[in-house]
N, C-alpha and C positions, 0 to 999 in steps of 0.2 A: 466508446472512446471519449466520454464526457470529460474525464480527467485530463486527457491529452489536449483537449480544446480549451481548457481554462487559461486565463491570462497569467501564465507563469512562464518564467524564462527557463525552459528546460535545458538550455545549453549551459546554464550556470550551475549545474548540479554539484560541481566540486565545492561550491560554497555552502551547500546544504548538508548539514550534519545529520539531521533527523527529520523524517517526513511521516506525519501521522495522518492517516486517511480514515474518514468515518462518515456516516450519514446514510449511505445506501449500500446495497449489496455490491461488493467489489469483485469484479470478474478478473480472472487471470489475464485475459487479453487486454484489460484496461491498464495493467502495469508492466506488460512485457516491454514496452518501449523505454521504460525507466530502467529496468533490469539490464536491458541490452545496451544502454548508454554508458560508455566508459566514464563519463563525468560523474556518474552516481555510484561508482565502485566503492566509495567509502561512506556512503549515505546509509543509515539504518532506516528501514521502512517498517511501519506498523500499521496493521488494519485494526481499527478500534471499533468496538461495538458497545452501544448503550441502549437501553430500552426506551429512552425518551427522545422527543424531537430535538432536544438541545444537544444530543449526542454526549451525554454525560457518560464517559467511558467506564465500563465495568469489566470488560474483557478485551484482551489484546492478543494479536498474533504477529510475531516478528517474521517479516517476509524475507526469505532467502531463496535464491534461485534453485538450489539443490532440493530443498523441501517442496517448493512450488512445483517442480517437475514431477515429483512423486505423488502429488495429490490427484486422485481420480475423480475430480469434479471440476465444474467450470468456474465456480466461485472460490474466493479465498476464504479460508476458515475464519471465524470470529475469535478463535483462540480460547484461552483459559481466563478464569477470573483473576483480577488484579489482587 
């Protein structure tokens, strides 16, 4: 739950239009609280992967609850090349 513990105002999700997450393996349990929060219903969320420590993105996966529920793994996919 490292993401949830970041110094971010999660209750202001309605102001957040796009959230790009990258850097470490993203577990489904790490973002469930975002997807369950009505304030984030209009927020587009991407898991971004890049092969460098600077997280230069080369692959993205758009996170949607329907797709996430159908994934039979604990981590969120890194997606397809940009």
